[in-house]
N, CA, C and O of each residue as an XYZ file, in Angstrom:
508
protein
N      30.348     -2.921     30.600
C      28.993     -2.864     30.104
C      28.958     -1.948     28.877
O      29.626     -0.914     28.842
N      28.188     -2.333     27.899
C      28.089     -1.568     26.660
C      27.319     -0.271     26.882
O      26.415     -0.196     27.713
N      27.699      0.737     26.122
C      27.017      2.027     26.187
C      25.718      1.932     25.385
O      25.748      1.678     24.180
N      24.578      2.134     26.051
C      23.292      2.024     25.383
C      22.702      3.384     25.039
O      21.548      3.462     24.615
N      23.460      4.448     25.209
C      22.970      5.774     24.830
C      23.033      5.894     23.316
O      24.024      5.521     22.689
N      21.972      6.415     22.749
C      21.914      6.574     21.303
C      21.921      8.059     20.984
O      21.296      8.858     21.681
N      22.625      8.418     19.938
C      22.686      9.810     19.507
C      21.846      9.958     18.240
O      22.216      9.484     17.166
N      20.719     10.620     18.395
C      19.806     10.826     17.266
C      20.229     12.085     16.529
O      20.404     13.140     17.138
N      20.394     11.972     15.214
C      20.779     13.111     14.397
C      19.601     13.929     13.921
O      19.712     15.140     13.729
N      18.454     13.258     13.726
C      17.266     13.964     13.240
C      16.039     13.080     13.415
O      16.120     11.852     13.410
N      14.905     13.745     13.568
C      13.602     13.089     13.507
C      12.820     13.822     12.432
O      12.675     15.043     12.475
N      12.316     13.060     11.464
C      11.631     13.643     10.318
C      10.251     13.023     10.141
O      10.046     11.837     10.397
N       9.318     13.847      9.701
C       7.994     13.375      9.293
C       7.763     13.951      7.907
O       7.688     15.167      7.729
N       7.649     13.052      6.917
C       7.504     13.487      5.523
C       6.222     12.929      4.924
O       5.764     11.848      5.292
N       5.657     13.682      3.999
C       4.482     13.229      3.247
C       4.885     12.028      2.396
O       5.932     12.051      1.749
N       4.067     10.984      2.392
C       4.443      9.766      1.674
C       4.337      9.907      0.156
O       5.047      9.210     -0.569
N       3.485     10.774     -0.335
C       3.330     10.879     -1.787
C       4.357     11.819     -2.418
O       4.932     11.494     -3.457
N       4.592     12.967     -1.810
C       5.485     13.954     -2.412
C       6.851     14.036     -1.753
O       7.794     14.563     -2.344
N       6.969     13.521     -0.537
C       8.228     13.645      0.189
C       8.412     15.001      0.821
O       9.487     15.301      1.341
N       7.376     15.836      0.788
C       7.506     17.169      1.374
C       7.515     17.086      2.896
O       6.937     16.176      3.490
N       8.165     18.028      3.493
C       8.363     18.057      4.933
C       7.073     18.429      5.660
O       6.440     19.439      5.352
N       6.702     17.610      6.616
C       5.646     17.971      7.549
C       6.290     18.535      8.805
O       5.862     19.559      9.337
N       7.327     17.847      9.267
C       8.124     18.346     10.397
C       9.508     17.736     10.319
O       9.666     16.578      9.933
N      10.504     18.514     10.684
C      11.880     18.025     10.748
C      12.584     18.722     11.901
O      12.527     19.943     12.047
N      13.242     17.918     12.708
C      14.053     18.469     13.798
C      15.416     17.818     13.698
O      15.552     16.600     13.817
N      16.434     18.656     13.475
C      17.802     18.183     13.331
C      18.564     18.453     14.618
O      18.544     19.566     15.144
N      19.241     17.415     15.122
C      20.019     17.529     16.348
C      21.513     17.498     16.058
O      22.307     17.970     16.871
N      21.902     16.955     14.928
C      23.300     16.793     14.557
C      23.766     17.992     13.741
O      23.068     18.452     12.838
N      24.952     18.491     14.068
C      25.499     19.621     13.304
C      25.841     19.208     11.874
O      25.839     20.045     10.970
N      26.134     17.922     11.662
C      26.430     17.435     10.313
C      25.200     17.511      9.417
O      25.311     17.829      8.233
N      24.038     17.221      9.973
C      22.798     17.228      9.188
C      22.141     18.601      9.165
O      21.449     18.944      8.206
N      22.351     19.380     10.204
C      21.656     20.662     10.329
C      22.405     21.764      9.600
O      22.764     22.778     10.198
N      22.635     21.569      8.336
C      23.312     22.568      7.523
C      22.312     23.568      6.958
O      21.319     23.914      7.598
N      22.593     24.010      5.768
C      21.706     24.957      5.093
C      20.362     24.288      4.801
O      20.302     23.075      4.605
N      19.292     25.070      4.771
C      17.968     24.499      4.476
C      17.923     23.736      3.153
O      17.217     22.734      3.040
N      18.668     24.203      2.156
C      18.695     23.508      0.870
C      19.299     22.122      1.015
O      18.838     21.167      0.390
N      20.345     22.011      1.853
C      20.996     20.725      2.108
C      20.038     19.783      2.840
O      19.993     18.590      2.542
N      19.284     20.309      3.782
C      18.313     19.505      4.516
C      17.228     18.975      3.580
O      16.880     17.795      3.626
N      16.701     19.851      2.738
C      15.646     19.434      1.802
C      16.150     18.392      0.807
O      15.426     17.459      0.459
N      17.390     18.554      0.352
C      17.966     17.574     -0.576
C      18.120     16.222      0.121
O      17.838     15.180     -0.472
N      18.567     16.236      1.377
C      18.694     14.995      2.145
C      17.320     14.336      2.316
O      17.185     13.123      2.158
N      16.314     15.135      2.637
C      14.963     14.601      2.819
C      14.411     14.003      1.528
O      13.759     12.960      1.559
N      14.665     14.649      0.402
C      14.195     14.122     -0.889
C      14.876     12.784     -1.212
O      14.224     11.843     -1.664
N      16.198     12.710     -0.976
C      16.912     11.457     -1.220
C      16.401     10.354     -0.297
O      16.225      9.210     -0.715
N      16.171     10.708      0.942
C      15.662      9.738      1.911
C      14.287      9.235      1.503
O      14.008      8.038      1.583
N      13.435     10.140      1.069
C      12.094      9.748      0.630
C      12.152      8.858     -0.604
O      11.433      7.863     -0.688
N      13.001      9.209     -1.558
C      13.070      8.409     -2.783
C      13.597      6.999     -2.494
O      13.181      6.043     -3.149
N      14.508      6.857     -1.520
C      15.005      5.524     -1.166
C      13.978      4.712     -0.398
O      13.976      3.483     -0.478
N      13.116      5.373      0.336
C      12.175      4.638      1.191
C      10.784      4.506      0.586
O       9.953      3.782      1.135
N      10.509      5.167     -0.505
C       9.155      5.147     -1.052
C       8.755      3.798     -1.643
O       7.583      3.581     -1.952
N       9.710      2.901     -1.800
C       9.396      1.580     -2.362
C       8.918      0.588     -1.319
O       8.369     -0.458     -1.668
N       9.117      0.899     -0.036
C       8.721     -0.068      0.987
C       7.703      0.544      1.930
O       7.737      1.742      2.209
N       6.803     -0.288      2.416
C       5.791      0.187      3.345
C       6.023     -0.378      4.745
O       5.246     -0.114      5.663
N       7.081     -1.148      4.905
C       7.392     -1.725      6.200
C       8.551     -0.974      6.835
O       9.160     -0.097      6.222
N       8.837     -1.337      8.067
C       9.979     -0.745      8.762
C      11.242     -1.176      8.041
O      11.396     -2.343      7.680
N      12.138     -0.236      7.834
C      13.327     -0.523      7.058
C      14.490      0.310      7.581
O      14.292      1.309      8.273
N      15.690     -0.109      7.245
C      16.915      0.604      7.595
C      17.566      1.058      6.297
O      17.705      0.275      5.357
N      17.966      2.328      6.248
C      18.557      2.912      5.039
C      19.886      3.553      5.407
O      19.990      4.243      6.421
N      20.904      3.325      4.577
C      22.168      4.047      4.723
C      22.203      5.106      3.622
O      22.026      4.804      2.442
N      22.435      6.352      4.035
C      22.408      7.458      3.081
C      23.361      8.550      3.535
O      23.239      9.062      4.648
N      24.298      8.905      2.688
C      25.235     10.006      2.947
C      25.939      9.875      4.300
O      26.079     10.863      5.020
N      26.374      8.687      4.644
C      27.075      8.489      5.907
C      26.172      8.491      7.120
O      26.644      8.636      8.248
N      24.888      8.332      6.901
C      23.923      8.287      7.997
C      23.103      7.021      7.902
O      22.969      6.411      6.842
N      22.562      6.651      9.042
C      21.698      5.485      9.133
C      20.312      5.985      9.495
O      20.154      6.737     10.457
N      19.306      5.575      8.733
C      17.936      6.021      8.993
C      17.034      4.808      9.104
O      17.101      3.884      8.294
N      16.189      4.830     10.123
C      15.137      3.824     10.235
C      13.830      4.550      9.998
O      13.677      5.711     10.376
N      12.893      3.868      9.374
C      11.628      4.534      9.059
C      10.476      3.565      9.126
O      10.650      2.350      9.031
N       9.313      4.117      9.289
C       8.084      3.352      9.165
C       7.029      4.290      8.591
O       7.193      5.510      8.580
N       5.960      3.698      8.122
C       4.936      4.481      7.449
C       3.665      4.522      8.282
O       3.218      3.505      8.812
N       3.087      5.722      8.388
C       1.760      5.874      8.947
C       0.786      5.640      7.801
O       1.078      4.867      6.889
N      -0.359      6.294      7.838
C      -1.313      6.092      6.747
C      -0.855      6.779      5.474
O      -0.898      6.176      4.401
N      -0.419      8.017      5.568
C       0.074      8.729      4.392
C       1.289      9.584      4.708
O       1.546     10.585      4.039
N       2.036      9.185      5.731
C       3.258      9.876      6.128
C       4.340      8.856      6.459
O       4.050      7.721      6.837
N       5.591      9.282      6.309
C       6.738      8.485      6.732
C       7.331      9.125      7.974
O       7.430     10.348      8.068
N       7.724      8.290      8.923
C       8.413      8.728     10.138
C       9.836      8.203     10.065
O      10.049      7.022      9.792
N      10.811      9.071     10.307
C      12.219      8.700     10.227
C      12.937      9.093     11.509
O      12.643     10.121     12.118
N      13.888      8.249     11.907
C      14.866      8.598     12.926
C      16.220      8.368     12.277
O      16.497      7.279     11.773
N      17.064      9.395     12.290
C      18.347      9.354     11.603
C      19.471      9.466     12.629
O      19.401     10.263     13.565
N      20.501      8.658     12.436
C      21.685      8.711     13.289
C      22.924      8.441     12.456
O      22.844      8.208     11.250
N      24.052      8.476     13.109
C      25.324      8.184     12.453
C      25.383      6.705     12.095
O      24.684      5.891     12.698
N      26.215      6.354     11.115
C      26.376      4.940     10.765
C      27.019      4.164     11.912
O      26.980      2.933     11.926
N      27.599      4.861     12.857
C      28.207      4.203     14.014
C      27.173      3.813     15.071
O      27.482      3.078     16.008
N      25.944      4.311     14.913
C      24.890      4.014     15.877
C      24.336      2.612     15.664
O      24.409      2.060     14.566
N      23.795      2.063     16.703
C      23.159      0.756     16.665
C      21.752      0.929     16.084
O      20.940      1.675     16.632
N      21.468      0.244     14.983
C      20.164      0.416     14.330
C      19.013     -0.096     15.187
O      17.880      0.360     15.034
N      19.285     -1.022     16.072
C      18.224     -1.508     16.965
C      17.820     -0.408     17.946
O      16.637     -0.237     18.241
N      18.808      0.339     18.449
C      18.486      1.444     19.358
C      17.777      2.576     18.622
O      16.864      3.192     19.172
N      18.182      2.854     17.395
C      17.466      3.859     16.599
C      16.031      3.392     16.350
O      15.096      4.193     16.381
N      15.866      2.100     16.104
C      14.530      1.547     15.897
C      13.678      1.687     17.161
O      12.476      1.940     17.077
N      14.298      1.523     18.324
C      13.566      1.680     19.581
C      13.100      3.130     19.764
O      12.003      3.372     20.267
N      13.929      4.084     19.358
C      13.528      5.491     19.414
C      12.352      5.725     18.468
O      11.383      6.392     18.830
N      12.438      5.175     17.252
C      11.346      5.313     16.288
C      10.057      4.684     16.826
O       8.983      5.276     16.717
N      10.166      3.504     17.398
C       8.986      2.843     17.959
C       8.355      3.673     19.072
O       7.134      3.810     19.136
N       9.195      4.225     19.951
C       8.682      5.060     21.039
C       8.009      6.313     20.484
O       6.950      6.719     20.964
N       8.619      6.920     19.480
C       8.067      8.123     18.856
C       6.709      7.844     18.219
O       5.739      8.560     18.467
N       6.646      6.802     17.399
C       5.413      6.490     16.669
C       4.317      6.028     17.628
O       3.163      6.430     17.477
N       4.650      5.205     18.595
C       3.607      4.735     19.516
C       3.091      5.869     20.401
O       1.902      5.911     20.717
N       3.964      6.782     20.803
C       3.516      7.943     21.571
C       2.621      8.831     20.726
O       1.573      9.286     21.185
N       3.031      9.074     19.503
C       2.222      9.898     18.610
C       0.874      9.237     18.327
O      -0.157      9.908     18.286
N       0.889      7.935     18.135
C      -0.354      7.198     17.906
C      -1.279      7.319     19.123
O      -2.497      7.434     18.983
N      -0.690      7.290     20.295
C      -1.479      7.401     21.520
C      -2.104      8.786     21.675
O      -3.290      8.901     21.984
N      -1.312      9.838     21.462
C      -1.849     11.195     21.648
C      -2.793     11.602     20.522
O      -3.644     12.470     20.711
N      -2.648     10.982     19.355
C      -3.547     11.274     18.232
C      -4.658     10.235     18.108
O      -5.389     10.216     17.117
N      -4.781      9.386     19.097
C      -5.836      8.366     19.175
C      -5.860      7.445     17.958
O      -6.918      7.102     17.430
N      -4.659      7.058     17.530
C      -4.539      6.074     16.456
C      -4.604      6.616     15.047
O      -4.523      5.846     14.090
N      -4.750      7.922     14.891
C      -4.890      8.507     13.551
C      -3.555      9.102     13.093
O      -3.278     10.276     13.337
N      -2.739      8.295     12.438
C      -1.434      8.748     11.958
C      -1.524      9.144     10.490
O      -0.828      8.583      9.643
N      -2.372     10.100     10.198
C      -2.485     10.590      8.835
C      -2.124     12.080      8.818
O      -2.195     12.773      9.832
N      -1.744     12.532      7.648
C      -1.233     13.893      7.476
C      -2.217     14.942      8.006
O      -1.819     15.863      8.720
N      -3.462     14.805      7.668
C      -4.469     15.788      8.068
C      -4.561     15.906      9.597
O      -4.588     17.012     10.136
N      -4.607     14.782     10.276
C      -4.701     14.786     11.736
C      -3.425     15.336     12.366
O      -3.484     16.089     13.339
N      -2.278     14.963     11.816
C      -1.006     15.454     12.346
C      -0.917     16.970     12.202
O      -0.500     17.658     13.134
N      -1.303     17.492     11.045
C      -1.246     18.946     10.850
C      -2.256     19.678     11.732
O      -1.978     20.781     12.201
N      -3.425     19.076     11.963
C      -4.411     19.692     12.854
C      -3.943     19.711     14.304
O      -4.368     20.557     15.091
N      -3.065     18.774     14.652
C      -2.555     18.662     16.018
C      -1.042     18.809     16.044
O      -0.349     18.052     16.723
N      -0.537     19.777     15.310
C       0.904     19.958     15.162
C       1.607     20.162     16.500
O       2.744     19.723     16.675
N       0.945     20.821     17.441
C       1.564     21.052     18.751
C       1.852     19.736     19.466
O       2.826     19.650     20.213
N       1.033     18.712     19.258
C       1.274     17.407     19.872
C       2.478     16.719     19.227
O       3.258     16.054     19.908
N       2.622     16.883     17.919
C       3.799     16.357     17.227
C       5.070     17.020     17.752
O       6.049     16.340     18.056
N       5.052     18.340     17.857
C       6.223     19.080     18.331
C       6.585     18.674     19.752
O       7.761     18.484     20.063
N       5.591     18.542     20.610
C       5.820     18.141     22.001
C       6.397     16.723     22.060
O       7.312     16.454     22.839
N       5.866     15.830     21.246
C       6.350     14.452     21.228
C       7.809     14.387     20.792
O       8.607     13.682     21.409
N       8.163     15.107     19.744
C       9.549     15.118     19.272
C      10.470     15.668     20.352
O      11.536     15.106     20.600
N      10.072     16.760     20.995
C      10.913     17.363     22.037
C      11.086     16.449     23.237
O      12.148     16.445     23.860
N      10.069     15.678     23.572
C      10.144     14.810     24.746
C      10.857     13.495     24.470
O      11.444     12.914     25.383
N      10.821     13.014     23.238
C      11.456     11.741     22.895
C      12.974     11.849     22.930
O      13.650     10.953     23.436
N      13.505     12.924     22.403
C      14.972     13.055     22.315
C      15.479     13.978     23.397
O      16.683     14.217     23.491
């Protein structure tokens, strides 16, 4: 039987206009380097994904990222290129749908920042 466990390297929530970090949690030692390295990775990820508003898969710096857009934020789940993108997508779907449920459908930056504790709890419980 195939191994269906997925190893998530990071979960990121970035502003859709500027790419600035709203929340980032790194689980992989490869990604969780110096803060400058993390910010550079986030900027590259945002610049690659800012052209699409649908769910997409991105390969960047030896990592695989799936993302989707809320109203004015991007949600990302990042894993190794060896990970199954469908399983990463399932993690992203679970994360976004849970967040949508606890925020009563309001996936915008203002609401997320006003309810940051719910975002933090959701990230901790998903992974």
